[in-house]
MIKOL-648697 format. One record per atom (N, C-alpha, C, O): atom name; residue in three letters; residue number from 1; x, y, z. Coordinates in steps of 0.001 Angstrom, whole numbers, padded with zeros to 6 digits. Example, Ala and Ser with C-alpha at 12.3 -4.5 7.8 and 13.67 -1.06 7.14 Angstrom:
2
  dose  doti  keza        x        y        z
     N   ALA     1   013190  -005690   007800
    CA   ALA     1   012300  -004500   007800
     C   ALA     1   013200  -003300   007800
     O   ALA     1   014236  -003319   008465
     N   SER     2   012850  -002250   007080
    CA   SER     2   013670  -001060   007140
     C   SER     2   012900   000030   007870
     O   SER     2   013409   001138   008039
//
This chain:
144
  dose  doti  keza        x        y        z
     N   MET     1  -032547  -124986  -050035
    CA   MET     1  -033886  -124242  -050429
     C   MET     1  -033926  -122361  -050154
     O   MET     1  -033913  -121592  -049194
     N   PRO     2  -033984  -122278  -051767
    CA   PRO     2  -034038  -120765  -051243
     C   PRO     2  -034658  -119805  -050552
     O   PRO     2  -035857  -120051  -050425
     N   LYS     3  -034365  -118965  -050135
    CA   LYS     3  -035171  -117902  -049382
     C   LYS     3  -036092  -117323  -049887
     O   LYS     3  -035881  -116680  -050915
     N   PRO     4  -037703  -117390  -049180
    CA   PRO     4  -038507  -116613  -050393
     C   PRO     4  -038564  -115264  -050224
     O   PRO     4  -038292  -114705  -049162
     N   ARG     5  -039015  -114539  -051551
    CA   ARG     5  -038568  -113248  -051400
     C   ARG     5  -039666  -112432  -050777
     O   ARG     5  -040807  -112878  -050655
     N   PRO     6  -039297  -111193  -050373
    CA   PRO     6  -040647  -110621  -049166
     C   PRO     6  -041647  -110576  -050484
     O   PRO     6  -041494  -110970  -051640
     N   ALA     7  -042752  -109910  -049788
    CA   ALA     7  -043612  -109293  -051202
     C   ALA     7  -043620  -108041  -051453
     O   ALA     7  -044244  -107654  -052440
     N   ASN     8  -042958  -107150  -050655
    CA   ASN     8  -042316  -106128  -051034
     C   ASN     8  -040904  -105688  -050455
     O   ASN     8  -040794  -105188  -049335
     N   PRO     9  -039706  -105941  -051409
    CA   PRO     9  -038603  -105737  -050894
     C   PRO     9  -038413  -104494  -050350
     O   PRO     9  -038907  -103491  -050866
     N   PRO    10  -037641  -104458  -049203
    CA   PRO    10  -037148  -102851  -048390
     C   PRO    10  -036600  -102262  -049613
     O   PRO    10  -036179  -102783  -050646
     N   LEU    11  -036731  -100820  -049167
    CA   LEU    11  -036395  -099964  -050211
     C   LEU    11  -035459  -099320  -049863
     O   LEU    11  -034986  -099825  -048845
     N   SER    12  -035031  -098621  -050114
    CA   SER    12  -033449  -097709  -049753
     C   SER    12  -033994  -096519  -049409
     O   SER    12  -035000  -096163  -050022
     N   LYS    13  -033457  -095685  -048385
    CA   LYS    13  -033945  -094190  -048325
     C   LYS    13  -034405  -093488  -049919
     O   LYS    13  -035504  -093164  -050368
     N   ALA    14  -033200  -093442  -050420
    CA   ALA    14  -033249  -092632  -052164
     C   ALA    14  -034325  -093326  -052571
     O   ALA    14  -035152  -092439  -052783
     N   GLU    15  -034902  -094499  -052845
    CA   GLU    15  -035924  -095459  -053532
     C   GLU    15  -036947  -094837  -052952
     O   GLU    15  -037686  -094224  -053723
     N   ALA    16  -037302  -094806  -051397
    CA   ALA    16  -038406  -094248  -051044
     C   ALA    16  -038550  -093246  -051364
     O   ALA    16  -039682  -093199  -051844
     N   ARG    17  -037873  -091863  -051444
    CA   ARG    17  -037969  -090407  -051506
     C   ARG    17  -038704  -090468  -052614
     O   ARG    17  -039889  -090133  -052621
     N   ILE    18  -037924  -091003  -053900
    CA   ILE    18  -038626  -091124  -054861
     C   ILE    18  -040079  -091446  -055632
     O   ILE    18  -040731  -090973  -056563
     N   LEU    19  -040185  -092590  -054627
    CA   LEU    19  -041221  -093522  -054623
     C   LEU    19  -042653  -091842  -053948
     O   LEU    19  -043712  -091436  -054425
     N   GLU    20  -041931  -091476  -052871
    CA   GLU    20  -042819  -090467  -051986
     C   GLU    20  -043258  -089623  -053565
     O   GLU    20  -044463  -089665  -053814
     N   GLN    21  -042413  -088921  -054556
    CA   GLN    21  -042312  -087993  -055384
     C   GLN    21  -043806  -088866  -056415
     O   GLN    21  -044859  -088264  -056623
     N   CYS    22  -043646  -089764  -056727
    CA   CYS    22  -044356  -090798  -057639
     C   CYS    22  -046000  -090836  -056761
     O   CYS    22  -047031  -090891  -057431
     N   TRP    23  -046045  -090799  -055240
    CA   TRP    23  -047273  -090810  -055033
     C   TRP    23  -047869  -089262  -055306
     O   TRP    23  -049053  -089088  -055594
     N   LYS    24  -047176  -088470  -055215
    CA   LYS    24  -047591  -087183  -055681
     C   LYS    24  -047945  -086869  -056630
     O   LYS    24  -049035  -086310  -056749
     N   LEU    25  -047040  -087151  -057775
    CA   LEU    25  -047449  -086985  -058967
     C   LEU    25  -048358  -087559  -060213
     O   LEU    25  -048600  -087123  -061338
     N   GLY    26  -048805  -088901  -059389
    CA   GLY    26  -049346  -089886  -060090
     C   GLY    26  -048300  -090343  -061402
     O   GLY    26  -047088  -090453  -061213
     N   THR    27  -048986  -090613  -062860
    CA   THR    27  -048320  -091161  -063594
     C   THR    27  -047193  -089726  -064009
     O   THR    27  -047529  -088551  -064149
     N   CYS    28  -046127  -090189  -064102
    CA   CYS    28  -045016  -089096  -064449
     C   CYS    28  -043648  -089975  -065138
     O   CYS    28  -043532  -091171  -065405
     N   SER    29  -042819  -088970  -065270
    CA   SER    29  -041661  -089524  -065860
     C   SER    29  -040688  -089385  -065291
     O   SER    29  -040813  -088786  -064224
     N   VAL    30  -039411  -089794  -065637
    CA   VAL    30  -038459  -090013  -064925
     C   VAL    30  -037876  -088491  -064695
     O   VAL    30  -037160  -088404  -063697
     N   ARG    31  -038077  -087140  -065528
    CA   ARG    31  -037744  -085720  -066334
     C   ARG    31  -038680  -085498  -064619
     O   ARG    31  -038146  -085310  -063526
     N   GLU    32  -040309  -085617  -064954
    CA   GLU    32  -041123  -084940  -063719
     C   GLU    32  -040530  -085231  -062352
     O   GLU    32  -040459  -084352  -061494
     N   VAL    33  -040100  -086491  -062154
    CA   VAL    33  -040070  -086871  -060879
     C   VAL    33  -038673  -085706  -060570
     O   VAL    33  -038653  -085105  -059496
     N   LEU    34  -037594  -085489  -061580
    CA   LEU    34  -036449  -085069  -061157
     C   LEU    34  -036690  -083531  -061029
     O   LEU    34  -035848  -082866  -060427
     N   ASP    35  -037800  -082925  -061565
    CA   ASP    35  -038208  -081547  -061316
     C   ASP    35  -039264  -081381  -060621
     O   ASP    35  -039951  -080367  -060737
     N   SER    36  -039598  -082532  -059646
    CA   SER    36  -040235  -081988  -058684
     C   SER    36  -039862  -082222  -057360
     O   SER    36  -040706  -082335  -056471
     N   LEU    37  -038404  -082320  -057119
    CA   LEU    37  -037331  -082525  -056444
     C   LEU    37  -037150  -081108  -056069
     O   LEU    37  -037228  -080102  -056773
     N   PRO    38  -036770  -081307  -054211
    CA   PRO    38  -036615  -079437  -054357
     C   PRO    38  -034971  -079142  -054443
     O   PRO    38  -034298  -080157  -054257
     N   GLU    39  -034606  -078550  -054566
    CA   GLU    39  -033857  -077904  -055130
     C   GLU    39  -032771  -078483  -054343
     O   GLU    39  -031832  -078852  -055048
     N   ASP    40  -032586  -078717  -052782
    CA   ASP    40  -031682  -078784  -052203
     C   ASP    40  -031248  -080745  -052930
     O   ASP    40  -030101  -081191  -052938
     N   GLU    41  -032208  -081355  -053320
    CA   GLU    41  -032057  -082494  -053115
     C   GLU    41  -032080  -082939  -054502
     O   GLU    41  -032360  -084109  -054761
     N   ARG    42  -031780  -082013  -055498
    CA   ARG    42  -031250  -082550  -056809
     C   ARG    42  -030311  -083829  -057406
     O   ARG    42  -029255  -084051  -056814
     N   VAL    43  -030539  -084359  -058134
    CA   VAL    43  -029726  -085618  -058175
     C   VAL    43  -029327  -085415  -059960
     O   VAL    43  -029818  -084476  -060587
     N   ALA    44  -028326  -086493  -060667
    CA   ALA    44  -028546  -086238  -061577
     C   ALA    44  -029320  -087046  -061934
     O   ALA    44  -029712  -087997  -061258
     N   TYR    45  -029890  -086573  -063886
    CA   TYR    45  -031042  -087307  -064300
     C   TYR    45  -030397  -088487  -064099
     O   TYR    45  -031069  -089110  -063277
     N   THR    46  -029424  -089132  -064428
    CA   THR    46  -029321  -090735  -064545
     C   THR    46  -029141  -091412  -063278
     O   THR    46  -028805  -092594  -063356
     N   THR    47  -029322  -090822  -061922
    CA   THR    47  -029786  -090891  -061013
     C   THR    47  -030982  -091116  -060647
     O   THR    47  -031069  -092048  -059847
     N   VAL    48  -031919  -090632  -060919
    CA   VAL    48  -033764  -090757  -060794
     C   VAL    48  -033630  -091924  -061392
     O   VAL    48  -033901  -092974  -060809
     N   GLN    49  -033126  -091867  -062822
    CA   GLN    49  -033905  -092884  -063978
     C   GLN    49  -033230  -094647  -063010
     O   GLN    49  -033805  -095586  -062459
     N   THR    50  -032343  -094422  -063170
    CA   THR    50  -031605  -095973  -062077
     C   THR    50  -032714  -096371  -061132
     O   THR    50  -033248  -097465  -061313
     N   LEU    51  -033248  -095337  -059815
    CA   LEU    51  -033735  -095508  -059100
     C   LEU    51  -034903  -095803  -059371
     O   LEU    51  -035320  -096749  -058702
     N   VAL    52  -035789  -095267  -060266
    CA   VAL    52  -037242  -095300  -060900
     C   VAL    52  -037084  -096763  -061471
     O   VAL    52  -038071  -097471  -061273
     N   HIS    53  -035939  -097401  -062199
    CA   HIS    53  -035685  -098429  -062415
     C   HIS    53  -035607  -099672  -061048
     O   HIS    53  -036251  -100710  -060897
     N   ARG    54  -034872  -099233  -060464
    CA   ARG    54  -035027  -100343  -059754
     C   ARG    54  -036210  -100458  -058523
     O   ARG    54  -036221  -101309  -057634
     N   LEU    55  -037177  -099386  -058721
    CA   LEU    55  -038247  -099344  -057739
     C   LEU    55  -039454  -100309  -058950
     O   LEU    55  -040099  -101257  -058502
     N   GLU    56  -039586  -099888  -060412
    CA   GLU    56  -039729  -100811  -060756
     C   GLU    56  -039416  -102292  -060496
     O   GLU    56  -040303  -103106  -060235
     N   GLN    57  -038341  -102549  -060565
    CA   GLN    57  -037619  -104156  -060580
     C   GLN    57  -038162  -104646  -058864
     O   GLN    57  -037915  -105809  -058545
     N   LYS    58  -038659  -104018  -058147
    CA   LYS    58  -039399  -104225  -056609
     C   LYS    58  -040569  -104178  -056238
     O   LYS    58  -041048  -104417  -055129
     N   GLY    59  -041330  -103677  -057743
    CA   GLY    59  -042821  -103640  -058104
     C   GLY    59  -043515  -102706  -057169
     O   GLY    59  -044650  -102835  -056712
     N   ALA    60  -042444  -101507  -056903
    CA   ALA    60  -043148  -100413  -056373
     C   ALA    60  -044078  -099331  -057100
     O   ALA    60  -045022  -098679  -056654
     N   VAL    61  -043314  -099371  -058758
    CA   VAL    61  -043608  -098280  -059608
     C   VAL    61  -044180  -099607  -060682
     O   VAL    61  -044276  -100744  -060220
     N   ARG    62  -044496  -099341  -061974
    CA   ARG    62  -045002  -099918  -062808
     C   ARG    62  -044718  -098637  -064206
     O   ARG    62  -044599  -097424  -064033
     N   ARG    63  -044664  -099418  -065607
    CA   ARG    63  -044515  -098811  -066788
     C   ARG    63  -045870  -098655  -067203
     O   ARG    63  -046529  -099684  -067353
     N   VAL    64  -046510  -097316  -067458
    CA   VAL    64  -047964  -097247  -068164
     C   VAL    64  -048066  -097410  -069628
     O   VAL    64  -048766  -098146  -070323
     N   LYS    65  -046818  -096168  -070011
    CA   LYS    65  -046996  -095856  -071550
     C   LYS    65  -045585  -095184  -072091
     O   LYS    65  -044699  -094665  -071412
     N   LYS    66  -045655  -095365  -073604
    CA   LYS    66  -044323  -094520  -073744
     C   LYS    66  -044719  -093268  -074597
     O   LYS    66  -045690  -093414  -075339
     N   ILE    67  -044113  -092104  -074583
    CA   ILE    67  -044397  -090886  -075175
     C   ILE    67  -043101  -090511  -075959
     O   ILE    67  -042126  -090023  -075388
     N   GLY    68  -043137  -090720  -077065
    CA   GLY    68  -041714  -090731  -077758
     C   GLY    68  -040261  -091375  -077123
     O   GLY    68  -040064  -092527  -077508
     N   ASN    69  -039652  -091052  -076595
    CA   ASN    69  -038555  -091264  -075900
     C   ASN    69  -038962  -091593  -074308
     O   ASN    69  -038374  -092435  -073629
     N   ALA    70  -039771  -090997  -073972
    CA   ALA    70  -040080  -091380  -072388
     C   ALA    70  -040995  -091992  -071850
     O   ALA    70  -042210  -092045  -072040
     N   GLN    71  -040308  -092453  -071159
    CA   GLN    71  -041620  -093928  -070786
     C   GLN    71  -042353  -093339  -069069
     O   GLN    71  -041761  -092660  -068230
     N   LEU    72  -043183  -093656  -069023
    CA   LEU    72  -043917  -092924  -067740
     C   LEU    72  -044561  -094041  -066594
     O   LEU    72  -044986  -095192  -066700
     N   PHE    73  -044428  -093222  -065612
    CA   PHE    73  -044686  -094774  -064409
     C   PHE    73  -045814  -094188  -063194
     O   PHE    73  -046064  -093016  -062909
     N   GLU    74  -046162  -094962  -062833
    CA   GLU    74  -046942  -094709  -062009
     C   GLU    74  -047190  -095753  -060859
     O   GLU    74  -047232  -096953  -061131
     N   PRO    75  -047387  -095195  -059299
    CA   PRO    75  -047005  -095825  -058333
     C   PRO    75  -047857  -097817  -058218
     O   PRO    75  -048982  -098014  -058678
     N   ALA    76  -047310  -098582  -057779
    CA   ALA    76  -048027  -099850  -057991
     C   ALA    76  -048058  -100101  -056515
     O   ALA    76  -048919  -100780  -055955
     N   LEU    77  -047195  -099587  -056013
    CA   LEU    77  -047337  -099615  -054302
     C   LEU    77  -047807  -098632  -053554
     O   LEU    77  -047025  -097722  -053279
     N   GLY    78  -048939  -098587  -053140
    CA   GLY    78  -049503  -097208  -052208
     C   GLY    78  -049042  -097451  -050941
     O   GLY    78  -048707  -098487  -050367
     N   GLU    79  -049103  -095973  -050518
    CA   GLU    79  -048525  -095344  -049460
     C   GLU    79  -049165  -096290  -048168
     O   GLU    79  -048404  -096822  -047361
     N   ARG    80  -050229  -096390  -048104
    CA   ARG    80  -050463  -097357  -046738
     C   ARG    80  -049843  -098797  -047088
     O   ARG    80  -049102  -099359  -046282
     N   GLU    81  -050083  -099205  -047972
    CA   GLU    81  -049066  -100705  -047698
     C   GLU    81  -047276  -100622  -047630
     O   GLU    81  -046517  -101524  -047277
     N   TYR    82  -047035  -099681  -047942
    CA   TYR    82  -045616  -099347  -048092
     C   TYR    82  -045366  -099339  -046320
     O   TYR    82  -044666  -100166  -045736
     N   ARG    83  -046125  -098191  -045648
    CA   ARG    83  -046218  -098011  -044331
     C   ARG    83  -046343  -099447  -043486
     O   ARG    83  -045768  -099732  -042436
     N   ARG    84  -047090  -100106  -044112
    CA   ARG    84  -047592  -101307  -043270
     C   ARG    84  -046525  -102235  -043471
     O   ARG    84  -046489  -103237  -042756
     N   GLY    85  -045704  -102057  -044290
    CA   GLY    85  -044532  -102834  -044722
     C   GLY    85  -043551  -102833  -043575
     O   GLY    85  -043101  -103706  -042832
     N   ILE    86  -043350  -101258  -043734
    CA   ILE    86  -042495  -101283  -043045
     C   ILE    86  -042471  -101059  -041246
     O   ILE    86  -041411  -100963  -040628
     N   VAL    87  -043820  -101001  -040594
    CA   VAL    87  -044392  -101658  -039476
     C   VAL    87  -043773  -103175  -039144
     O   VAL    87  -043075  -103471  -038175
     N   ARG    88  -044171  -103947  -040094
    CA   ARG    88  -044388  -105045  -040025
     C   ARG    88  -042457  -105544  -039906
     O   ARG    88  -041993  -106475  -039249
     N   GLU    89  -041954  -104885  -040486
    CA   GLU    89  -039941  -104639  -040702
     C   GLU    89  -039806  -104304  -039174
     O   GLU    89  -039078  -104957  -038427
     N   LEU    90  -040460  -103382  -038825
    CA   LEU    90  -039801  -102820  -037532
     C   LEU    90  -040263  -103796  -036319
     O   LEU    90  -039365  -104224  -035595
     N   LEU    91  -041413  -104123  -036087
    CA   LEU    91  -042124  -104869  -035787
     C   LEU    91  -040739  -106106  -035296
     O   LEU    91  -040282  -106316  -034173
     N   GLY    92  -040405  -106673  -036484
    CA   GLY    92  -039805  -107991  -036458
     C   GLY    92  -038656  -107439  -035785
     O   GLY    92  -038469  -108198  -034834
     N   LEU    93  -037964  -106715  -035767
    CA   LEU    93  -036805  -106104  -034917
     C   LEU    93  -037075  -106198  -033853
     O   LEU    93  -036060  -106351  -033175
     N   PHE    94  -038623  -106183  -032865
    CA   PHE    94  -038536  -106584  -031451
     C   PHE    94  -039356  -107927  -031470
     O   PHE    94  -040312  -108194  -030742
     N   GLY    95  -038705  -108847  -032606
    CA   GLY    95  -039887  -110461  -032144
     C   GLY    95  -040833  -109989  -032221
     O   GLY    95  -041475  -110563  -031342
     N   GLY    96  -041742  -108992  -032860
    CA   GLY    96  -042938  -109223  -033423
     C   GLY    96  -043897  -108830  -032291
     O   GLY    96  -045084  -109155  -032287
     N   SER    97  -043248  -108041  -031242
    CA   SER    97  -043824  -107506  -029774
     C   SER    97  -044331  -106303  -030336
     O   SER    97  -043439  -105785  -031008
     N   PRO    98  -045616  -105482  -030356
    CA   PRO    98  -045773  -104516  -030240
     C   PRO    98  -045253  -103687  -028773
     O   PRO    98  -044784  -102550  -028727
     N   ARG    99  -045463  -104521  -027745
    CA   ARG    99  -045239  -103993  -026634
     C   ARG    99  -043582  -103909  -026066
     O   ARG    99  -043252  -103324  -025035
     N   LEU   100  -042816  -104501  -026823
    CA   LEU   100  -041431  -104065  -026655
     C   LEU   100  -041223  -102860  -027761
     O   LEU   100  -040651  -101838  -027382
     N   LEU   101  -041595  -102946  -028871
    CA   LEU   101  -041487  -101854  -029515
     C   LEU   101  -041933  -100264  -028662
     O   LEU   101  -041149  -099318  -028598
     N   ILE   102  -043501  -100253  -027997
    CA   ILE   102  -043553  -099164  -027727
     C   ILE   102  -042539  -098834  -026261
     O   ILE   102  -041938  -097766  -026142
     N   SER   103  -042494  -099692  -025445
    CA   SER   103  -041299  -099970  -024564
     C   SER   103  -040104  -098954  -024825
     O   SER   103  -039787  -097962  -024169
     N   ASN   104  -039512  -099511  -026017
    CA   ASN   104  -038105  -098980  -026285
     C   ASN   104  -038677  -097611  -026789
     O   ASN   104  -037977  -096663  -026432
     N   LEU   105  -039781  -097274  -027534
    CA   LEU   105  -039946  -095839  -027396
     C   LEU   105  -040249  -094474  -026601
     O   LEU   105  -040119  -093271  -026827
     N   LEU   106  -040783  -095391  -025416
    CA   LEU   106  -041030  -094359  -024449
     C   LEU   106  -039839  -094525  -023507
     O   LEU   106  -039657  -093805  -022526
     N   GLU   107  -038802  -095831  -023993
    CA   GLU   107  -037191  -095577  -023366
     C   GLU   107  -036458  -094008  -023655
     O   GLU   107  -035871  -093154  -022989
     N   THR   108  -036793  -094168  -024754
    CA   THR   108  -035797  -093175  -026072
     C   THR   108  -036668  -091677  -025592
     O   THR   108  -036117  -090782  -024952
     N   GLY   109  -037741  -091644  -025929
    CA   GLY   109  -038245  -090469  -025127
     C   GLY   109  -039046  -090465  -026859
     O   GLY   109  -039743  -089500  -027172
     N   THR   110  -038907  -091224  -027499
    CA   THR   110  -039765  -091150  -028478
     C   THR   110  -040957  -090482  -028636
     O   THR   110  -041424  -089588  -029341
     N   ILE   111  -041337  -091312  -027622
    CA   ILE   111  -043266  -091261  -027397
     C   ILE   111  -043468  -091167  -026025
     O   ILE   111  -042870  -091874  -025213
     N   THR   112  -044540  -090058  -025648
    CA   THR   112  -044445  -089941  -024452
     C   THR   112  -045645  -090692  -023599
     O   THR   112  -046320  -091340  -024399
     N   LEU   113  -046155  -090831  -022216
    CA   LEU   113  -047199  -091322  -022188
     C   LEU   113  -048417  -090589  -022390
     O   LEU   113  -049479  -091200  -022278
     N   ARG   114  -048415  -088867  -022787
    CA   ARG   114  -049892  -088091  -023268
     C   ARG   114  -049596  -088774  -024383
     O   ARG   114  -050647  -089366  -024630
     N   ASP   115  -048553  -089154  -025487
    CA   ASP   115  -048806  -089590  -026703
     C   ASP   115  -049900  -090765  -026620
     O   ASP   115  -051053  -090682  -027042
     N   LEU   116  -049146  -092190  -025814
    CA   LEU   116  -049851  -093027  -025643
     C   LEU   116  -051763  -092840  -025400
     O   LEU   116  -052730  -093373  -025945
     N   LYS   117  -051640  -092017  -024525
    CA   LYS   117  -052937  -091748  -024119
     C   LYS   117  -053936  -091412  -024803
     O   LYS   117  -055062  -091898  -024914
     N   ALA   118  -053107  -089962  -025554
    CA   ALA   118  -053982  -090043  -026790
     C   ALA   118  -054212  -090965  -027950
     O   ALA   118  -055416  -090949  -028204
     N   LEU   119  -053599  -091713  -028710
    CA   LEU   119  -053621  -092853  -029249
     C   LEU   119  -054989  -093951  -029031
     O   LEU   119  -055988  -094276  -029673
     N   GLN   120  -054240  -094343  -027480
    CA   GLN   120  -055859  -094896  -027091
     C   GLN   120  -057201  -094402  -027114
     O   GLN   120  -058159  -095172  -027169
     N   ASP   121  -057306  -093331  -027079
    CA   ASP   121  -058455  -092356  -026958
     C   ASP   121  -058817  -092275  -028410
     O   ASP   121  -060029  -092450  -028536
     N   ALA   122  -058188  -092066  -029589
    CA   ALA   122  -058344  -092127  -030341
     C   ALA   122  -058741  -093772  -031665
     O   ALA   122  -059242  -093985  -032769
     N   ALA   123  -058222  -094347  -030762
    CA   ALA   123  -058745  -095742  -030935
     C   ALA   123  -059629  -096506  -030464
     O   ALA   123  -059889  -097689  -030682
     N   ARG   124  -060270  -095408  -029507
    CA   ARG   124  -061505  -096259  -029294
     C   ARG   124  -062746  -095856  -029841
     O   ARG   124  -062858  -094634  -029946
     N   PRO   125  -063661  -096498  -030200
    CA   PRO   125  -065003  -096264  -030961
     C   PRO   125  -065842  -095067  -030283
     O   PRO   125  -066060  -094987  -029074
     N   PRO   126  -066415  -093859  -031567
    CA   PRO   126  -067139  -092820  -030643
     C   PRO   126  -068055  -093115  -029566
     O   PRO   126  -068333  -092173  -028824
     N   ALA   127  -068616  -094328  -029320
    CA   ALA   127  -069843  -094560  -028632
     C   ALA   127  -068961  -095122  -027131
     O   ALA   127  -069307  -094795  -025996
     N   ALA   128  -068065  -095803  -027373
    CA   ALA   128  -067249  -095990  -026282
     C   ALA   128  -066624  -094911  -025554
     O   ALA   128  -066732  -094773  -024336
     N   THR   129  -066030  -094220  -026247
    CA   THR   129  -065561  -092536  -025783
     C   THR   129  -067045  -092185  -025088
     O   THR   129  -067227  -092234  -023871
     N   ALA   130  -067799  -091920  -025800
    CA   ALA   130  -068986  -091009  -025051
     C   ALA   130  -069264  -091669  -023767
     O   ALA   130  -069331  -091020  -022723
     N   GLY   131  -069483  -093371  -023832
    CA   GLY   131  -070039  -093937  -022441
     C   GLY   131  -068962  -093806  -021429
     O   GLY   131  -069402  -094091  -020315
     N   ALA   132  -067623  -093454  -021418
    CA   ALA   132  -066855  -093382  -020726
     C   ALA   132  -067022  -092263  -019983
     O   ALA   132  -066818  -092309  -018770
     N   ALA   133  -067505  -090838  -020750
    CA   ALA   133  -067733  -089507  -020323
     C   ALA   133  -068626  -089672  -019308
     O   ALA   133  -068403  -089408  -018126
     N   ARG   134  -069815  -090184  -019842
    CA   ARG   134  -071169  -090370  -018842
     C   ARG   134  -071014  -090678  -017952
     O   ARG   134  -071502  -090047  -017015
     N   ARG   135  -069944  -092274  -017645
    CA   ARG   135  -069626  -092667  -016436
     C   ARG   135  -069053  -092732  -015133
     O   ARG   135  -069203  -093352  -014080
     N   ASN   136  -067919  -091328  -015915
    CA   ASN   136  -067097  -090298  -015158
     C   ASN   136  -068295  -089130  -014701
     O   ASN   136  -068361  -088691  -013553
     N   LYS   137  -068977  -088825  -015516
    CA   LYS   137  -069930  -088152  -014845
     C   LYS   137  -070846  -088042  -013668
     O   LYS   137  -071277  -087157  -012928
     N   ILE   138  -070955  -089395  -013831
    CA   ILE   138  -072507  -089945  -013169
     C   ILE   138  -071492  -090653  -011540
     O   ILE   138  -071949  -090816  -010409
     N   ARG   139  -069942  -090951  -012083
    CA   ARG   139  -069170  -091395  -011086
     C   ARG   139  -069136  -089732  -010063
     O   ARG   139  -069412  -089659  -008866
     N   GLY   140  -068815  -088819  -010767
    CA   GLY   140  -068491  -087591  -010493
     C   GLY   140  -069700  -086863  -009350
     O   GLY   140  -069435  -086205  -008343
     N   LYS   141  -070728  -087137  -009752
    CA   LYS   141  -071794  -087056  -009213
     C   LYS   141  -072189  -087466  -008138
     O   LYS   141  -072742  -086774  -007283
     N   ALA   142  -071903  -088840  -008054
    CA   ALA   142  -072358  -089563  -006984
     C   ALA   142  -071055  -089486  -005621
     O   ALA   142  -071274  -090003  -004525
     N   ASN   143  -069988  -088898  -005883
    CA   ASN   143  -069113  -088305  -005029
     C   ASN   143  -069206  -087048  -004069
     O   ASN   143  -068661  -086786  -002997
     N   ASP   144  -070396  -086160  -005131
    CA   ASP   144  -070947  -084962  -004225
     C   ASP   144  -071292  -085078  -002889
     O   ASP   144  -071708  -084098  -002270
//
């Protein structure tokens, strides 16, 4: 039985870089993508053309029209959707466990406990944060 194809096949670093440029440019030609790359990242026109066509095959960009000989493309995969896929893949490497992933990030020093606290605070609804501040204030007064 053939293995089911993932909804969004993984992209190479080069493909992801070209997709980033497409997000910035919107509808664009291969030449516009090439010209938008920083000087130190410039490659041959045919290389960008190949990468754009691979992105099209993977469903990350789509052709929208042709002007003369130039094909125009636009992103078919949004930044959020792409990042979610990357996170799903990453979690898969840790058996689907966010705890194992975070534990590894802590062990390697990639993330700190301070970072985790900031993320936890950011994830709380505003009302919960205000309520916690009030409770802490009341507790502080009660101890005086």
